[in-house]
Backbone as a chain_set.jsonl record, in Angstrom:
{"seq": "XXXXXXXXXXXXXXXXXXXXXXXXXXXXXXXXXXXXXXXXXXXXXXXXXXXXXXXXXXXXXXXXXXXXXXXXXXXXXXXXXXXXXXXXXXXXXXXXXXXXXXXXXXXXXXXXXXXXXXXXXXXXXXXXXXXXXXXXXXXXXXX", "coords": {"N": [[-4.813, 2.295, -8.992], [-4.636, -1.217, -9.355], [-5.232, -4.392, -7.655], [-3.321, -6.403, -8.348], [-1.236, -4.912, -9.574], [-0.479, -3.332, -7.438], [0.52, -5.137, -5.515], [2.715, -6.297, -7.144], [4.202, -3.936, -7.418], [4.879, -3.362, -4.796], [6.494, -5.538, -4.176], [8.463, -5.2, -6.01], [9.601, -2.961, -5.162], [10.753, -3.54, -2.704], [12.835, -2.746, -0.869], [12.832, -0.19, -1.155], [12.964, 2.869, 0.136], [12.347, 5.442, -0.687], [10.49, 7.937, -2.361], [6.947, 7.972, -3.111], [3.854, 6.477, -2.038], [0.605, 5.713, -3.037], [-2.64, 5.738, -1.481], [-4.155, 3.511, -2.395], [-2.159, 1.689, -3.259], [-0.927, 1.025, -0.913], [-3.159, -0.051, 0.72], [-4.107, -2.139, -0.938], [-1.869, -3.778, -0.804], [-1.829, -4.376, 1.91], [-4.192, -5.732, 2.204], [-3.528, -8.053, 0.682], [-1.533, -9.086, 2.369], [-3.005, -9.546, 4.788], [-4.983, -11.416, 3.866], [-3.302, -13.461, 2.873], [-2.061, -14.262, 5.281], [-4.344, -15.2, 6.739], [-5.211, -17.324, 5.012], [-2.966, -18.995, 4.88], [-2.674, -19.58, 7.53], [-4.946, -21.096, 8.073], [-4.309, -23.294, 6.422], [-1.953, -24.163, 7.783], [-3.22, -25.126, 10.104], [-5.284, -26.929, 9.249], [-3.994, -28.728, 7.367], [-1.309, -29.23, 8.203], [-1.805, -29.529, 10.904], [-0.973, -27.922, 12.903], [-1.184, -25.689, 15.547], [0.013, -23.92, 17.316], [2.656, -23.353, 16.569], [3.119, -22.01, 13.576], [4.285, -22.664, 10.631], [4.015, -21.992, 7.782], [2.492, -19.587, 7.67], [4.088, -18.028, 9.193], [6.631, -17.91, 7.662], [5.495, -16.553, 5.461], [4.85, -14.087, 6.687], [7.352, -13.205, 7.362], [8.475, -12.956, 4.782], [7.088, -10.762, 3.832], [7.786, -8.774, 5.516], [9.892, -6.685, 5.094], [8.875, -5.48, 2.645], [6.403, -4.585, 3.564], [7.171, -2.665, 5.606], [8.464, -0.821, 3.865], [6.538, 0.073, 2.022], [4.828, 1.346, 3.85], [6.519, 3.414, 4.783], [6.858, 4.762, 2.398], [4.139, 5.584, 2.092], [3.909, 7.237, 4.189], [5.58, 9.226, 3.285], [4.051, 10.167, 1.232], [2.248, 11.578, 2.676], [3.723, 13.66, 3.287], [5.501, 13.235, 5.428], [8.284, 12.235, 7.43], [9.878, 9.111, 7.036], [10.711, 8.105, 9.525], [8.629, 8.505, 11.202], [7.282, 6.117, 11.261], [7.99, 4.579, 13.456], [6.133, 5.409, 15.385], [4.269, 3.614, 15.809], [5.046, 2.165, 17.914], [4.093, 3.224, 20.19], [1.605, 2.422, 22.171], [-1.852, 2.249, 21.333], [-2.426, 5.184, 20.974], [-0.381, 5.733, 19.047], [-0.965, 3.784, 17.171], [-3.49, 4.5, 16.353], [-3.0, 7.024, 15.25], [-1.261, 6.414, 13.154], [-3.034, 4.882, 11.555], [-4.863, 6.855, 10.961], [-3.196, 8.464, 9.302], [-2.689, 6.631, 7.222], [-5.102, 6.305, 6.007], [-6.091, 8.734, 5.098], [-5.983, 11.149, 2.453], [-2.988, 11.802, 0.613], [-0.503, 14.499, 0.196], [-1.367, 16.893, -2.146], [-0.069, 17.249, -5.385], [3.523, 17.694, -6.014], [5.85, 16.88, -3.374], [8.374, 17.172, -0.856], [9.316, 14.53, -1.242], [8.895, 13.591, -3.636], [7.122, 13.338, -6.801], [3.451, 13.594, -7.0], [1.815, 10.528, -6.613], [-0.711, 10.157, -7.744], [-0.922, 11.983, -9.869], [-0.889, 11.231, -12.532], [1.162, 11.257, -14.179], [2.301, 9.316, -16.284], [1.573, 7.243, -14.776], [-0.721, 4.672, -13.456], [-2.945, 6.096, -13.096], [-3.37, 7.913, -15.125], [-5.199, 9.977, -17.177], [-7.025, 9.473, -20.181], [-6.015, 11.042, -23.298], [-7.983, 11.433, -25.23], [-11.486, 10.773, -25.401], [-12.694, 7.729, -25.959], [-15.088, 6.357, -25.806], [-18.255, 5.844, -27.036], [-20.915, 8.121, -26.702], [-24.034, 9.766, -26.142], [-24.165, 11.827, -24.536], [-23.087, 15.102, -24.032], [-19.593, 16.008, -23.679], [-18.1, 17.567, -20.96], [-15.555, 19.678, -20.38], [-13.236, 20.703, -17.866]], "CA": [[-3.905, 1.136, -8.912], [-5.349, -2.331, -8.982], [-4.571, -5.28, -6.666], [-2.118, -7.039, -8.831], [-0.216, -3.918, -9.74], [0.001, -2.821, -6.067], [1.485, -6.264, -4.923], [3.901, -6.262, -7.814], [4.941, -2.703, -7.082], [5.506, -3.405, -3.421], [7.589, -6.515, -4.161], [9.673, -4.643, -6.858], [10.233, -1.829, -4.416], [10.736, -4.024, -1.353], [13.664, -2.025, -0.123], [12.927, 1.264, -1.668], [12.296, 3.69, 1.108], [12.171, 6.722, -1.288], [9.387, 8.184, -3.236], [5.617, 8.048, -2.475], [2.854, 5.367, -2.332], [-0.784, 6.088, -2.949], [-3.436, 4.823, -0.53], [-4.48, 2.242, -3.162], [-0.98, 0.705, -3.265], [-0.729, 0.599, 0.562], [-4.263, -0.917, 1.172], [-4.07, -3.445, -1.673], [-0.804, -4.69, -0.319], [-2.317, -4.748, 3.241], [-5.259, -6.828, 1.928], [-2.766, -9.21, 0.236], [-0.888, -9.453, 3.542], [-3.997, -10.187, 5.717], [-5.562, -12.585, 3.151], [-2.361, -14.578, 2.804], [-1.957, -14.773, 6.632], [-5.486, -16.041, 7.091], [-5.245, -18.586, 4.228], [-1.877, -19.906, 5.28], [-2.994, -20.018, 8.908], [-5.883, -22.229, 7.921], [-3.515, -24.411, 5.909], [-1.164, -24.635, 8.847], [-3.982, -25.766, 11.077], [-5.968, -28.049, 8.646], [-3.153, -29.691, 6.707], [-0.159, -29.596, 9.146], [-2.312, -29.853, 12.246], [-0.226, -27.105, 13.791], [-1.946, -24.514, 16.012], [0.805, -22.957, 17.979], [3.73, -22.968, 15.573], [2.534, -21.958, 12.193], [5.442, -22.289, 9.77], [3.705, -21.376, 6.52], [2.16, -18.179, 7.869], [5.404, -17.395, 9.833], [7.418, -17.646, 6.505], [4.872, -15.549, 4.663], [4.958, -12.86, 7.374], [8.838, -12.87, 7.247], [8.697, -12.53, 3.423], [6.465, -9.573, 3.708], [8.239, -7.837, 6.532], [10.441, -5.529, 4.475], [7.966, -4.794, 1.741], [5.409, -3.861, 4.385], [7.741, -1.396, 6.091], [8.852, -0.036, 2.744], [5.24, 0.647, 1.548], [4.391, 2.229, 4.935], [7.409, 4.556, 4.677], [6.438, 5.567, 1.154], [2.882, 6.109, 2.281], [4.121, 8.454, 5.104], [6.13, 10.246, 2.382], [2.869, 10.754, 0.471], [1.628, 12.515, 3.562], [4.84, 14.706, 3.478], [6.024, 12.989, 6.734], [9.469, 11.43, 7.343], [9.727, 7.653, 7.322], [10.907, 7.814, 10.922], [7.295, 8.42, 11.847], [6.939, 4.707, 11.277], [8.196, 4.106, 14.867], [5.102, 5.887, 16.231], [3.438, 2.427, 16.174], [5.578, 1.548, 19.269], [3.262, 3.826, 21.203], [0.269, 1.693, 22.162], [-3.135, 2.749, 21.085], [-2.381, 6.396, 20.287], [0.457, 5.492, 17.96], [-1.686, 2.966, 16.213], [-4.618, 5.367, 15.745], [-2.418, 8.128, 14.521], [-0.803, 5.728, 11.948], [-4.184, 4.433, 10.872], [-5.378, 7.996, 10.334], [-2.304, 8.817, 8.212], [-2.862, 5.691, 6.161], [-6.522, 6.322, 5.285], [-6.366, 10.085, 4.654], [-5.264, 11.514, 1.132], [-1.652, 12.449, 0.644], [-0.506, 15.888, -0.174], [-1.7, 17.124, -3.611], [1.17, 17.705, -6.092], [4.801, 17.244, -5.554], [6.279, 17.324, -2.193], [9.846, 16.927, -0.823], [9.627, 13.191, -1.432], [8.685, 13.296, -5.067], [5.745, 13.703, -7.42], [2.216, 12.965, -6.478], [1.556, 9.248, -7.349], [-1.926, 10.258, -8.474], [-0.793, 12.944, -10.886], [-1.114, 10.665, -13.825], [2.379, 11.45, -14.997], [2.784, 8.139, -16.681], [1.148, 6.224, -13.805], [-1.921, 3.971, -13.714], [-4.096, 6.981, -12.974], [-3.239, 8.901, -16.205], [-6.399, 10.207, -17.932], [-6.695, 9.414, -21.619], [-6.016, 12.321, -23.996], [-9.25, 11.459, -25.873], [-12.437, 9.885, -24.858], [-13.044, 6.855, -27.042], [-16.372, 5.774, -25.478], [-19.289, 6.522, -27.731], [-21.914, 8.61, -25.827], [-24.842, 10.855, -26.575], [-24.123, 12.891, -23.443], [-21.963, 15.933, -24.38], [-18.566, 16.019, -22.834], [-17.863, 18.865, -20.255], [-14.193, 19.754, -19.895], [-12.952, 21.677, -16.788]], "C": [[-4.698, -0.101, -8.573], [-4.663, -3.279, -8.002], [-3.246, -5.912, -7.123], [-0.976, -6.096, -9.069], [0.407, -3.405, -8.473], [0.913, -3.887, -5.488], [2.711, -6.307, -5.767], [4.803, -5.106, -7.448], [5.647, -2.793, -5.683], [6.593, -4.377, -3.377], [8.75, -5.922, -4.98], [10.337, -3.557, -6.059], [10.383, -2.27, -2.936], [11.755, -3.442, -0.328], [13.866, -0.572, -0.522], [12.124, 2.13, -0.58], [12.277, 5.198, 0.592], [11.001, 6.794, -2.128], [7.978, 8.134, -2.371], [4.75, 6.886, -2.879], [1.446, 6.014, -2.151], [-1.479, 5.158, -1.922], [-3.79, 3.487, -1.177], [-3.415, 1.206, -3.042], [-0.845, 0.204, -1.764], [-1.865, -0.391, 1.048], [-4.45, -2.15, 0.389], [-3.055, -4.373, -1.037], [-1.203, -5.22, 1.169], [-3.337, -5.849, 3.15], [-4.501, -8.172, 1.51], [-2.167, -9.862, 1.557], [-1.884, -10.244, 4.468], [-4.616, -11.405, 5.119], [-4.574, -13.734, 3.181], [-2.144, -15.163, 4.186], [-3.058, -15.612, 7.079], [-5.48, -17.38, 6.293], [-4.131, -19.458, 4.673], [-1.997, -20.364, 6.785], [-3.929, -21.207, 8.9], [-5.179, -23.443, 7.413], [-2.597, -25.067, 6.938], [-1.96, -25.542, 9.845], [-4.637, -27.138, 10.316], [-5.055, -29.128, 7.984], [-1.991, -30.253, 7.586], [-0.616, -29.956, 10.46], [-1.545, -28.963, 13.376], [-1.076, -25.845, 14.196], [-1.105, -23.509, 16.729], [2.034, -22.475, 17.193], [3.267, -23.096, 14.279], [3.64, -21.646, 11.114], [5.167, -21.615, 8.503], [3.341, -19.863, 6.656], [3.312, -17.368, 8.444], [6.341, -16.974, 8.592], [6.829, -16.565, 5.633], [5.014, -14.201, 5.358], [6.471, -12.398, 7.25], [9.155, -12.367, 5.787], [8.05, -11.082, 3.175], [6.79, -8.431, 4.691], [8.813, -6.585, 5.944], [9.601, -4.857, 3.437], [6.95, -3.972, 2.445], [5.906, -2.635, 5.034], [7.947, -0.417, 4.963], [7.547, 0.784, 2.237], [4.685, 1.652, 2.563], [5.223, 3.526, 4.921], [7.052, 5.428, 3.527], [5.095, 6.178, 1.308], [2.958, 7.345, 3.191], [4.735, 9.53, 4.231], [5.108, 10.857, 1.591], [2.087, 11.729, 1.342], [2.574, 13.69, 3.975], [5.429, 14.544, 4.947], [7.293, 12.08, 6.517], [9.118, 9.944, 7.608], [10.006, 7.323, 8.785], [9.667, 7.887, 11.749], [6.732, 6.975, 12.029], [6.977, 4.189, 12.748], [7.079, 4.552, 15.818], [4.269, 4.616, 16.607], [3.806, 1.717, 17.449], [4.816, 2.23, 20.414], [1.944, 3.219, 21.165], [-0.812, 2.604, 22.024], [-3.082, 4.119, 20.293], [-1.581, 6.333, 19.041], [-0.287, 4.801, 16.808], [-2.757, 3.793, 15.464], [-4.075, 6.44, 14.843], [-1.965, 7.489, 13.117], [-1.889, 5.337, 11.065], [-4.825, 5.604, 10.156], [-4.506, 8.464, 9.191], [-2.507, 7.92, 7.001], [-4.086, 5.824, 5.354], [-6.847, 7.681, 4.687], [-5.498, 10.403, 3.289], [-3.898, 12.031, 1.477], [-1.675, 13.898, 0.206], [-0.653, 15.883, -1.701], [-0.415, 17.704, -4.212], [2.409, 17.191, -5.441], [5.094, 17.743, -4.187], [7.79, 17.067, -2.066], [10.285, 15.501, -1.036], [9.367, 12.7, -2.833], [7.398, 13.76, -5.542], [4.641, 12.985, -6.774], [1.982, 11.572, -7.318], [0.132, 9.256, -8.075], [-2.012, 11.313, -9.564], [-1.161, 12.449, -12.211], [0.02, 10.846, -14.741], [2.974, 10.032, -15.279], [2.362, 6.911, -15.813], [-0.119, 5.491, -14.319], [-3.125, 4.922, -13.742], [-4.14, 8.015, -14.05], [-4.635, 8.878, -16.972], [-6.096, 10.116, -19.423], [-6.844, 10.799, -22.213], [-7.453, 12.483, -24.699], [-10.192, 10.488, -25.254], [-12.893, 9.062, -26.071], [-14.384, 6.147, -26.921], [-17.437, 6.555, -26.168], [-20.378, 6.935, -26.591], [-22.754, 9.689, -26.472], [-24.755, 11.949, -25.664], [-22.859, 13.783, -23.906], [-20.857, 15.97, -23.217], [-18.357, 17.439, -22.276], [-16.423, 18.768, -19.817], [-14.018, 20.842, -18.931], [-12.046, 22.689, -17.306]], "O": [[-5.406, -0.078, -7.566], [-3.562, -2.963, -7.552], [-2.243, -5.945, -6.411], [0.17, -6.448, -8.788], [1.595, -3.089, -8.401], [1.998, -3.558, -5.008], [3.785, -6.355, -5.167], [5.998, -5.271, -7.202], [6.785, -2.373, -5.474], [7.565, -4.168, -2.651], [9.912, -6.147, -4.642], [11.516, -3.265, -6.258], [10.167, -1.468, -2.027], [11.594, -3.6, 0.882], [14.867, 0.098, -0.266], [10.901, 2.096, -0.447], [12.198, 6.108, 1.416], [10.525, 5.759, -2.597], [7.95, 8.243, -1.145], [4.907, 6.358, -3.98], [1.201, 6.76, -1.204], [-1.035, 4.065, -1.571], [-3.716, 2.445, -0.526], [-3.671, 0.032, -2.772], [-0.665, -0.989, -1.521], [-1.581, -1.406, 1.684], [-4.905, -3.154, 0.937], [-3.312, -5.547, -0.771], [-0.911, -6.358, 1.538], [-3.33, -6.79, 3.943], [-4.853, -9.256, 1.974], [-2.317, -11.064, 1.774], [-1.647, -11.389, 4.854], [-4.771, -12.396, 5.833], [-4.953, -14.866, 3.482], [-2.047, -16.382, 4.328], [-2.837, -16.635, 7.727], [-5.722, -18.44, 6.87], [-4.366, -20.655, 4.838], [-1.468, -21.401, 7.184], [-3.733, -22.187, 9.619], [-5.416, -24.541, 7.915], [-2.456, -26.288, 6.998], [-1.456, -26.55, 10.34], [-4.476, -28.26, 10.795], [-5.358, -30.318, 8.062], [-1.738, -31.453, 7.695], [0.108, -30.662, 11.162], [-1.532, -29.283, 14.565], [-1.582, -25.094, 13.362], [-1.462, -22.331, 16.76], [2.362, -21.288, 17.197], [3.009, -24.212, 13.827], [3.862, -20.487, 10.764], [5.937, -20.745, 8.096], [3.801, -19.015, 5.892], [3.455, -16.173, 8.187], [6.769, -15.823, 8.515], [7.566, -15.731, 5.108], [5.284, -13.217, 4.67], [6.714, -11.21, 7.039], [9.986, -11.478, 5.6], [8.541, -10.335, 2.329], [6.197, -7.352, 4.697], [8.312, -5.498, 6.231], [9.649, -3.628, 3.385], [6.638, -2.848, 2.052], [5.201, -1.626, 5.055], [7.611, 0.757, 5.123], [7.572, 2.005, 2.083], [4.137, 2.686, 2.181], [4.663, 4.616, 5.036], [6.952, 6.65, 3.638], [4.861, 7.232, 0.716], [2.231, 8.325, 3.027], [4.415, 10.7, 4.438], [5.244, 12.034, 1.258], [1.362, 12.588, 0.841], [2.277, 14.527, 4.828], [5.791, 15.525, 5.597], [7.356, 11.29, 5.575], [8.169, 9.626, 8.324], [9.537, 6.281, 9.242], [9.634, 7.392, 12.875], [5.845, 6.713, 12.842], [6.089, 3.456, 13.184], [7.068, 4.113, 16.968], [3.633, 4.604, 17.661], [3.099, 0.865, 17.987], [4.935, 1.775, 21.552], [1.187, 3.45, 20.222], [-0.74, 3.708, 22.563], [-3.578, 4.23, 19.172], [-2.039, 6.838, 18.016], [-0.219, 5.211, 15.65], [-2.902, 3.791, 14.242], [-4.639, 6.725, 13.787], [-2.292, 8.028, 12.06], [-1.718, 5.438, 9.85], [-5.268, 5.505, 9.012], [-5.054, 8.845, 8.156], [-2.498, 8.401, 5.868], [-4.119, 5.501, 4.166], [-7.759, 7.797, 3.868], [-4.39, 9.888, 3.14], [-3.694, 12.633, 2.531], [-2.727, 14.452, -0.112], [-0.148, 15.015, -2.412], [0.237, 18.551, -3.602], [2.393, 16.404, -4.495], [4.69, 18.844, -3.814], [8.435, 16.769, -3.071], [11.486, 15.229, -1.022], [9.596, 11.535, -3.159], [6.652, 14.46, -4.857], [4.801, 11.959, -6.114], [1.975, 11.566, -8.549], [-0.121, 8.406, -8.928], [-3.085, 11.516, -10.132], [-1.727, 13.209, -12.997], [-0.098, 10.626, -15.946], [3.948, 9.602, -14.661], [2.728, 5.764, -16.072], [-0.526, 5.673, -15.466], [-4.169, 4.616, -14.318], [-4.91, 8.965, -13.914], [-5.12, 7.807, -17.338], [-5.066, 10.604, -19.889], [-7.639, 11.619, -21.755], [-8.007, 13.582, -24.718], [-9.78, 9.497, -24.652], [-13.397, 9.598, -27.058], [-14.781, 5.415, -27.828], [-17.565, 7.761, -25.962], [-20.662, 6.153, -25.683], [-22.239, 10.463, -27.28], [-25.266, 13.019, -25.993], [-21.764, 13.263, -24.123], [-21.161, 15.965, -22.024], [-18.427, 18.41, -23.029], [-16.068, 17.916, -19.002], [-14.618, 21.897, -19.134], [-11.668, 23.609, -16.58]]}, "num_chains": 1, "name": "protein.A"}
């Protein structure tokens, strides 16, 4: 999943707490969030001259609040964990490290109780083509 698709998916599923999200979807959306916060923080300081109250970055954070929780819950589902594990972040340090570990490690292979594997290629962005259209002198090896 590329950057643009991940951001569109997260906004279109902003209150969808069902299903699964691949690591790429989660991390592209996280990059969008961090980059937007930095950019709007700079605009707040440079253009508006505000350093303590930052209206643009605050509105951006508010707009991404639900989509961020939603993609995190769907990422937990990909690890075959309940979305209620989201609240582990309230435990300082240990909770944050555990959540980081879950977000960077691969999800469960194949379908789990939360749905099909987002990397299966069942109509998703990761689907492998039926035929190889690239010309090559190297013989193709099928598994």
